[in-house]
N, C-alpha and C positions, 0 to 999 in steps of 0.2 A: 384549345388549350392544349399545354404539353402533357404528356402521360406523367405521372406522379413516380420519379423515380428517387430513390432516399438511398442510394449507395453510399454517395458521395456526401450525404447530409452532415456527418459530423465535422469532417474538414471546411465544407463552408461555414460553418456555422463559428468553428474557431477561427478562420479567416475574419469574419464579420465581427470577432469580439476582438481581434488585435487593432481593428479600424474604428473610424467614428460612430457606425453604425447608419443605417439609413440607405443603406445599399440595395435598392428595390430589385434591381436585376438579379443580383446574385442571391437573396432571399429569395424571390418568384424561382429561382432556378433550385433552390434547397428544397421548395415546397413542392414541386412539380408543376406550377400555375402560370398565369398571367400575374407582372408586376402590380396590375390593378386591381387583384384579388387580395394584396397582402394587407393587412392592418399592421402600421407601422410604429409601435409603440418605442422603438430604438432610437428614433430620434425626437428632439424636443422643439417643437414650432407651436406658435400660437394656437389653440384650439379653434378660435373663430375663424381660422384663414385668414387670407391677406384682407387689406382693405376693398370695399366694394367698389373704389374708385381706380383699382388697378390697371385694369385691361383700358379703359380710357387714357390714363396717362402713359401708360405704353404706347397705345396707338399715336399719340400726339409726339411721343419721343423719335416713333419710328421715323418721322419726319425729317430729324437731324441726323440720321446713320450716315449719311454721305459725309460728314465732315468728322473730322477729329474730334475726340470729345475734350472739353476742357479740361485742360492739364491741371488748373489749380483749383478746381471742382468749386466755382465761386456759389453758385445759389446754393449748393448743397451745404458749403460751410458756412454761409451768412444764416442758413435756415436753423443750424447747429448752435451758432450763435445766439440767436434769438431764444431756442429751446432752454438753453444751460447759462444762459447770460455771462459767458466768455468772450473773449477777443478772438479774432480771426488767425492772429499768429500762435494761439493756443490748441489749435486743432490741424487735424490731420485727417483724412480719408484714404482707407485703404481696398483692396479686394478681399473683405472679410476679416475677422477678427485674426484669424489667424496668420495671416501675411503682416500684420501689424504687430502680432507678440512676436514672431521671427524677426522684424524688424529692430524693435526695441533689445532683443536678447543680441543682436549684432554690431551695437553702437560700440562697443569696447568701455574701458574704462572698470572693468570687473575682473575678479580671477574666478569665481564659481558662481552657480546658480543655485538658490535655496528652496526647495519646493516641499511645502505643507502637504501630504499626503493622508488621504486620497486626492487625487487632483486631476484635472484636465488633461489627457496625453498629450496636447500639443506643447506644453510648457518643457517636457524633459525633450521634445523632439527638437523645438527650438533651440535648447543650450547647446544640444548634440552636435545641431549643425553649425552654431555658434563656436564649437570648441571648448566647450564650458563644463567642468567636473559637476557634479549633481549632489548635494545633499539633502537627503530625505529628512524631514521632520515629523514624526507621525503623530497624526490625530486618530486617538483608539476609539472604538466602542463603547469601550469601558467609560469612558469621560463625555460620551455624547457626541465626540468628534468635534469637541468646541478647539476651537485656536487658542491655544498656549504662546503669548506673546513673549512670557519670560523665556519659554523654551526656545522659540525662534530667536532671540536675542544671541543666546549663546554660538549660535552659527553665524553671526555677521561681524566677527571681529576682524576679518580681512573684508574688503570691498568685494560685494555680491550685488548679483539682480536676484531680487525675491519677488516670486511668481505667487500672487494671494488670488482668491475667487469668491466674490459676494453676489448673491448666493453661490455656495461652494457646487461645484459639478464635481464629485455626484450627491453629494450628501444634501443638496438644497437647503445649508443653513448660514446665515449671517456671521458678520462679526460687528464688533462695536469700532466704527470707524475712527473716533476719538482717540482709541487704544492705538488703530495705525499712526495718527497724526504724531500721538508723543512718542511712540517708535521709531519714526521718520526723523523726528529732528534730534534724537538719541544717538543714530547711527547715519550723518550727513553724507558718509563715504559709501552708502548702500544706495541701490535705487530699487524703487519698489513698483512693480506693474500688478497693478489690481483691475483682473478681468470684471466688468460688470455686464457681461452680455445677458446674465438674467435677472438683473436690476429691476429692469424696467416692469416686471411681472411684481414687485416687491409695492407696498402702499405708498400713492402719491407724494406724500409727507416725510419721505424715509431720507435720513442724511445719506447727501451722496458725494462721492470724491470725486467730483467734476469741478466744480468750481474752488471751493473750500479746501486746498489741498496744499501739501508742503511742496517746494520745488523739485524735490528728488521721488517723486510720486506721478506714476503715468498710468492714467486709466484709459482701458479699453472697453469700446462699446460695440456689438454687435448689434445690427439692426435687422440682420435675416432671422433670429429666433423672434423675436416680439412682434414683427410684422410680416412674418409667415412668407419671405422672399429670398428662400435659401439659395433658389437658382442663379438671382443677379448679385451675390456674393457683395456685401458691403459693412465696411467697419469702421469705428473713428476712433480717433487717438487724442486723449486730451492732457495736455503737458505744458511746463515751460517752455518758452520759444526755442531755446537751446537744444533739449532734445527732439523738438520737432523737426527741426533744421536737419539733424543728424539722421533720422529716421526716414526724412524724405530723401535725403542721398541714397537710401539702401532699397528704396522701390524702384520699381520699371517705369519709364513712361507711361502716361495714359493708364495708370493702373485701375481707374475705375471708369467703364465705360458709360456711355451716355444714359442706355437706358438706368442702370442703377442711382446714376447722379441726380435725374429726375424723379424716378420714383422716391427716392431718400428723402429730398429735400420736402416734398409734399408728404411723407409718412411722419417727419419732426415737427410739421406744423398741422397735423390733424389731431388735436387732442380730445376729441370728443372720442375717436377712436381706440387712445390709447386707456383712458377712462374706462370704457365699457370693457377692454381686454381686462385689467385689472381686477373689476368687479366680478365678471364673468368667470374669471380662470379660478379665483379663489374658492367660487363654489363649487366649481366642476372639480376642484382638486379634492374638497374636503368630502362630496360624494363619493369620488373614486376613492378615497382612504376608507371612507363607510362601506362601501363594498368589498374591497379588500382584505378589510378586517373579518369579514365572514368566513375568511380562508382558515380554518385553523393552522397553529404553527407559524402564521407569515406576521413577520414584524415588519412595521412600516415606520420609517424614521421621519419626524416633522418638517417638513419644506416649506421655503417662501417662494420656491420657484414653480414651474411648469413640469415638474418631473418629479417622482417620489423614487427613493432608494429603500430597496424591501430586501428582507434576509428570510431565508427559509430555515427554521429551526427544528421542526419535529416531523419535516416531511422528505426524509431522504437525507437532507443536510447537505444537497448538491443540485444547485439550478441548472445543470447542462442536462440532465434528463427531462426538466421541466421544459426548457428552450425547445429540445426538441419536439415534444410532445404540442407544444402550442404551435410551433411554425408549421406541424401538418394541420392545424387547425386555421392556419392562414394568419396568425397572430404572432407580430413579432416583438421580441423583448431585449435588451441590451446587457447581455451579462458583464460583471464588474469585477472578475477575478484577476482581469489583467492591471488593474488600479494598485498602486502599493499601498498596502495596510488593509487591503479587502483580499477574502478568499471566494472560493466557488460557490460560496452560498448567497451571495450577494447578486442583487440584479437590479435593474433600473428602469421605469417605466416612465414614458411621456404622460402628461394629461392632454385628452383628447376631449372631443364632444360627448355629451350625456350618452347618446346611443353606440357610441365606439367604446365607451368605458365600459358600460355594462356587458357589450360584448368580450371585451378583456376578463372581465369578474367569472362570466359563465365560463370562459374559456379555463382558467386559472383554476375552477371548481373541478372541470372535468379533467384535466391533467393531475389535479392532485386526488381525483377519487372521492371527493367527500362533496360532490354536489347533492344538494336536498333534492327530493323528488319536488315538481311543480305544487304549489298549492291548488287544490281544485277548485275550481269557478263555481258558484253558487247554482244547483239546477233547479231550485224551486225556491218560492218565498217561504221562510221559515218565521212560523209567528214569532212577535218579538215585544216585549216590553221594554220602555227605558225610564229609569231614575234619572231625572234633573233635578236641580235644586235653585232656590233663588239667590244662593251663594255658598261660597266653600262652608264644609263642616255643616250641612243641612242636615245630615244621616242618609246621604245618597248610598255609601257604601253598605251599612248595616241593613236597610231595606231591600236592597238588591239581596244581601246573602240571606234575609229573610224568605223573599218570594223565592229563590232558587231552592231552598228546603222547602218550601211549601210545594213548589210544583213537583219536587222528587217523591214528597210523601205522597202525592197523589197520581203518582205511576209516571211520570212523564221525563223523558231525557230531556236535562237541563244545561244548557252551558251560559256562563257568565262571560262578559265582554265590556271592556274598559278600552277606546281606540288610544287615548293618550293618557298617562298619569304623571302627575308631577309629584315625587316624593322622593325622600332619600331612605324611606323605608323599603328595602328590596328583599326580593328571594331568591333564591338559586335551584333551579330545576333539576330533575334527576341527569339530563343531559346536558347541566353547565349551563344553563341560559338564566337570564336577568328577567325578572318582572316584579310589579309593584304587590306589597302583601295583601293588599285589600282582594285584589282578584284569586289571591292564595286562598283566603279566606271563604271566598264565594266558592270557588272549587270544592273546598272541602262541604261547605253546604250543598252542593251538587252531587256529592261522594265522587268527584274527579280528582284526576291527579293534576297538578298545576303545569299549564301550557302555555307556552310565550304567546301562542294566537290568541289566548284570553285578554292580553296586553301587550298588542304588538310595539306600543311605541312607549317608552319609559324617559322622563326627562328627570334628571338628579341636578339640581340646581348646585353649583359651586360658587356661585357671585349673586349678588343683585341684578347683575346683567346678563348672565351666561349659565349653560348647563352642559353636563355631559349628556348627549343624546342615544339613546338606547335602542335599537330597530331588532324586531325578531329575536331579543334576548342578548344582542352583540353589541357592544360600543361602538360608535360610527363617529365619534368624535366631540371635541368640545365645541359649541356654537355660542355666539351672541344672538340676542332676540332677532336682532336684524337677519344673521346669517340663518336662522332657525326657519325663520318665515320663507326665506328663500329655498330651503330645503323641504319645505312640508309637502309640497307637490309629489315628491318622492314618496316621503312618509303616506301621504294620505294612499298612494299604491300599495304599500305594504300592509298599510290597515284594511283596506278593502278585501284584497287575498286571503288574509289572515280572518277577517270575519265569513267569508264566501267558504272556506274550509271547514270551520268549526261550525258555520250553520248547516252544512249538509249532513253533520252527524247527530243533530241534536233535533227534537221535538218543538221545544221552546228556548230563545234566545232573552236573555235579562241581560240589558246594557245599562251600564252607570254612564253618566256624563262628567262634567268637570266644572268647578266653579259656577257660573250661572250663564245660561242662554243669553241672558240680554247685555251681556258685555260687548257692547255697539263698537268699541276700538279691535275687538278680536274676530266678529263675525265676518268678515270677508277672507279671513282664511282658516275659520275654524273646520276641524275634522272631528271633534270629540263630541259637540252637542246636537245642534239641529241637523246639520248636514250628514252628520252618521246617523241620526234617527231616520232621516229621509232616504238615505242608500238602503237601511235595513229594512223599510217600511214598518217602522216601530211606533207603537203607541205610546205616547210620552205622559207619565206621571209628575208633574211639580211638586217637591216636596219643599216645606219650610219650617224651619226651627223656632216653634212658638215660645220656647223657654228665653229665647233672645230678646223676645218683644218685637212687635212692627210685623208681625208673618202676613197679617190681610193686606196691609199696604205694599209689603214685598210680593206678594202674589200677583196683586191688581197692577202695581206696577211693571213687572216681570211683562206681565202679558199686554201691557201698553206698549211698551219696547219690541216687541217682536213684529215681525213681517207678517202679512195674512198667512202664508204659507206655513209659518212657522206655528202661529196660534191654532192652524185646523191639526197639527199634528197632535195637540193636548189633550189628553182624553178627561184628564181631571186633575183635583189637588190632594195633597195627603198632607196634613198638619201633623208634625213630629215632635215627640218630646213634650207632651202636655201633661202637666200637672193637675188634677182636679176633676171635676164632673164634666163631661163631654156636654152633656147636654146644654149647658150654660153658653156654648159656641152656636147653637142652632141659629139666633138671628144673625150672626156675621157670616153664616153661610149664604143666607139668602142674600146679603148684600154682594156677596163675592160673585154669585152666579148670575145677579142681576149686570155686573159691570163686566163680567167675561163671557158669558153664556157656559161656563164649565162649571160643573158639582165638583163639590169635596167628597171623595171616596172613602175616606177614613180618617180617624184620630188616633195615633199611635201614643200610647201614655210613655211617659219616661221611665225608662226601664234601669231599675237598680241591679247592681252585681251582672253585667253582661258577659263580662268575661271573655270577651273577644278581643283581639289585637287592634290596636287604633291605627288608623292609616297613615296619619301625620303628627308631628312632634308636640301639636298645638296643646294636647291633654298631659302631654309628658312634661314640658314645660311650664305648665301650670300647677304641677304637683299633683298630677291625677291620681288616685287611690281607690280602688274600687271597696265600698263596704263590707265588712266580712263580720258577720255577726258571731262568729267561733273566737275570735281576736282574743290573744290573750293579753294581761295587764301588760304594761308598758314596762314594768320593771322583770317582768320575764320574758320579753323579746329581745331578739339581738338588732343592733342599729345599724342599717347599711345606706351607707351615702352615695348617690350616683351623681358623678359630675355633670353638669351641664353644659355642652360644648356649643357655640356657636353652629356650627354644621354637622349636627348629632345625627348617625345614621342608624338604622337596624336598631332602633332604642327596644323595639320588642322582646330582645333577650333578656330585660329585665321583668317583662311581664309574671311569668312564673313564679317569682319571688313575691309579687305583691299577693298573691292567693294564700301563702303561708301564713296559718293564724300566730306564728311566734317571730313572724319577721316586720320590722318597721321601715319602708323605704322612705329614703329624703332624698328630693331632687335639690342639689345643692349648685346655686350659681355664684357665690363669693366665698373668700377663704373664712370670711368670719362666721359664715353659716357651718363651716364643717365640722367644727366641733372635735369631739374624739369617736367617733364610732368605731364599729366592731369591725367592719369593713368598708373600704373605698373602691367602688368599680368605675373605673374609666372607661365609657362605650366606644363605639365606633365613630369614627368621622369621616365625613365625604371628603376632606381636605385637612389631612394629618397637620401639616406643618403650620397652615396657618393657626390652626386651633392649638397646638401648642404654644404658639408665640403668645396666643392671647392668655392660656393658662400662666405663664410665667410673668407675664405684665399683670396679671390681677395679682400677683402672690400665691395663685393656688398651687402652683409647683412647690413652691418653698413649704407650703404647708403641709402637702402630700409627703415631701421629703421627711418632713419631722415627724409625721405620723408612723413612716415605715420606720425611722430609728428609734422610737419608742420600744417597738416590739410587740405592742399589744393589737394594732391595727393589721390587718390584713388588706394588701393592697393589690388589684386585680385588673389588669388591661386587656380588654379584648378588641382586635384588630388594631383600629387607628390607636387604641389605648395601650396596646401592648407595644405599638411602636414608639409611644412618646417615651415610654419607661426606659428605653433603651439610652446609651453613650450618645448614639450622634445617628441620625437619618441623613442619608444622601440622595440626592435629587439630581444625577447627572442629565438627565434630559429635560429639566425645569418644569416638571408637571405641577408642582406646587409653590416653587420660591424661584427668584433669580439665584440664589445661592447653593451652590452646591453642596454644601455640607452645613446641617443645622445640630445644634447641641442639644440631646435629649434632658430627660431628668436624671440620668446615669444612676437609676435604681438597678438596673440589671446591666452586666456585661455584655451587652449585644449589640449588632450594629444592621440597622437595616436599610437596603437600596431600593429604593422605589423604580420601577420598571415600567415600560408603556403599556405591556402586555396585561392584562387585568385577570388574575386567578378566580375562576368561578367554576366551582362545583361541590357536588354533594358529597360529605364524608362522614364515615364512620369510625371510630376509634375506642380509645381506653385512655381514661386517666391514671395516670401511673401509680400514683400516693394510694390512693383509695380501691384500684382494681376496678372500679365501675366503668359498665360500657357509657359511651356517650356517642352524640351523633348531630348532625347540623349540618351547615354549610360553610365554606369559604367564599369571600368575596373581598378582594385586595390587590392592590399593585404592589408590588414589591416582594422582596424575600428578606428575611430576618435570620443573620448566622450569629453563635456565641463567640465571643471573645476571651473565654475564660473557659479552663475545664473544671471548675468549681461549679458550674451551672448545672442544674438538674433539668431533665427534659418532664415537663408536667403533663403532656398529652403526646400520645403517637395516633396515628391513623393506622386503618387496618393493614398498610403495608409495612408498619413500622417506623415509618417517617416523622421525625418531631413535628407536633402541632403547636409548640410554645416553650418557652424554659422558664424556670423560677429559681430563687435560691435555695441552698441547701436547707435552710430553715423553714422555708416553705410561707414564709411571710410577705412576700414580693413575686407576683407571677404573673405571666401573661399568655394569650393563647391567641390564635387565628379563626377559632372553631365558634361562629355564631351558632346560638341555639344549645350550646351545653346545659344551661339549666333547665331544658324541657325534659332532660331525663329525671323523673321523679326520684330513683334512688341517688344517684349524684346530687341533685339539689338537697335531699336530706342530709346526705353526709357531709355537705359544703356547711350547710346551716349547724349542723351539731358540732363541725369544729370550733365554730365561730361561739355555741354555745358553752363549750368546756373551757375554751380560753377567758371565756365572762365570768365562769362560776358557775354555770346553770348546767343541771343534766341534761344530757343529749335524750331527743326523744326516739332514736333509732329506726322508726318505721316512718314511711312517708306519711304524710299528714293531709295532702290534698294529692288528686292526680289531675295532671295538666292534660287535661282532654277537652277539646273544642265542640265533642258529639253534643255532649248535654245542653251545653251553652246555646248550640245552633237551634235544637228543638225548643230549650225554651222560649228563644226569639221567635220561633216561626207560630209556636203558640199563642203567643201574644200578637204578631200582626196579624195573624189569620183572623182573629177575633176583632180586631179593629178596622180592618178595611173591607169594603165591600167585594168579597172575590167574586162574586155573581158578574160583578159590571165588569172586573177585569179580564175573565173568561171569555164574556160577552166580545169586549174589544177586540180578545185575542182571535177569535174564532170558533172556540170551542162552549159548545153550548152544555147540551141535555149529557153528552160524555163526561164534560168535566165535573157536572153537577153530581153525577153518579159514583165519579172517582171519591170525589171529596166526601159525598155521604159513606162509601166502604173505608174511606179512611177515620171519619168518625166514629163508625161502629167498631 
């Protein structure tokens, strides 16, 4: 190996930036190593590598080397015709796509070249070689690098050759081919060159411009990228026979050698390899996006190709130092500062194998100085108990919180854990990570700070078939069910690492399952129920909700659907939410034991006034409200209507209002139910734009505007609700809509632009009008800016930045701060303002304290008396010591 010499490193990397990338010899010279040691992310090839039959096909082709290649590329052309259903006169083979692009530019009949930028550098080079001046049409990051055909048309009054790329290199974005067909017919004097070199990576049913294209469209296809054969150099052009003949005259004889012809024909006929490549590349791309998003300040553009365009925002703002650090780590990336429309913050990385992608992510973290210390492997088996249920909403979360507090009271270090949570009700930790609220409550029961290791995987449903996937507190992408199943092995590794690290710090682990362990359609890729229990060595308590009915059938049926090894993990059953005399259940307990061999370890009563946050929106949408014995008469209460959104999130913002004796909270689903409340609260939403459209269509938006105009009702928007109150919401990246701009409710003169990177942070601030201190967290995509100087800032964070805006009168306002009503003083001020508006006297002092401690102690007391804790401690391996601790606690 060469000695590492870095004196000429910047010059070599600058040279690489001006070329195509992929020059391993020069990269190795820069790193001072052998070329085989470089992991090259600067060139975009199929991550699966060449087809397995490549060596065999090359070997057979070598027999034909003594003869000249077929000048007509007959078999290769016929394979292309079979694959794409075109005539042989419409196909031309060339020595790579670059040769064909230069041939197109040279056939004449045009006065200039038009290139939407950023774009592949060879388009400009081809125009220069053909003596054509170039008109650049900028595609800006501000509008998501979308191709504006209207803007493009203004450059095509004179005959021009227009170079387009789908998906674009370097952005990875596609355009609608029907738009091009329409424009091509409008400008018949122009020639459109569509470079589909990376289109094979898109879904198989993608509308291609190969067969169905106007006569003035020429489509170029590279076989070297998709089939990972760049050393053979092979491309195809598809066009009307006339331009095909003109291009052919500009190519040298025998442009395509024998090896390339034979391999290319076999490639085009191998549909199995093509299908496997598309599926596998998509999974690898999503996984790589997930890994790169763990690097703070790194923005990743959406892509349909086998590469990703990235931008450094908060880490220095210049990718050149990053490139130098990475090459010293034997990793090469492609800087994109030489692309028109991009600057030195942008770079491109290829999608490679899972192991290689992981190496890139680790190197990126080291280069940016943000690599987290590795999670420590479990050094010992930590005693663990796991709550599973016969179905969703069986009370697992609450029972787990109760056990956490009981073990804490008995003197043990206890930690909660749920491998995978599906909920829109999330929380932001002190270090800006996102996790499920249920584990936050369980952490409070354990008197621990919320830690993403307690909930390493969070799924936030965005539709009936897909969710945003959050791993170790960071979003890794939006995935369909099928895509997430493919991703699960990687998620499982994160789950195990998080559990091991947390278990090392604990005396007892309290785990929670999800749904039911008997969901046989999910068991083969389970990471949250029995597979997690087996990994943790946990004893399982199976809980059933008797308040719903059918609990004993559910318990026995669940056990019958479990595999033998799963049944062995179950220690016993918990009957939850029972109303009445528990001794009446004794005969049923005997039946359950006879049919399962497992005992019932306790019956937990239905607990009124629990006062703990709900994990999901089921109770919220049912109009759930805890009973309040001290509640004022209705005519002495303020009426607050909370709008029920289809994709409501973080609805726990409303919980503190439920506990106030002079507040009546109504969950409103239709405009007819709205009435004339004293306040309307529009809560957060996982998908703001679709929920806003739903409210408009149902007449709710018009009803809210009418209330705002009457001046008596206060309108408050939180997070997504705040965004809805504005004039419009821009979605340049297509995160929630196919339309870039959506009109809002126009109750506040503000504009929101949705951004790819999610804001996640704990926040402390002040409510401007009251002067009250508030605290909570932000969790949102996008930024909201005022459009009028008359707007008032409603809240500011500790740094003085605006957290929301409102009208001068204060009757309409919004904020990004979740949890602002948790502050007892501010909550009382807010309610008193509503009382004054209604003609009621203000109460002035807080009537309740929003504190979970008393509720958790009450819960633990009830559950301790209901469960046979001696059996639970025996299962954990704590015998005399735990009983002594329990006795001391009771004394």
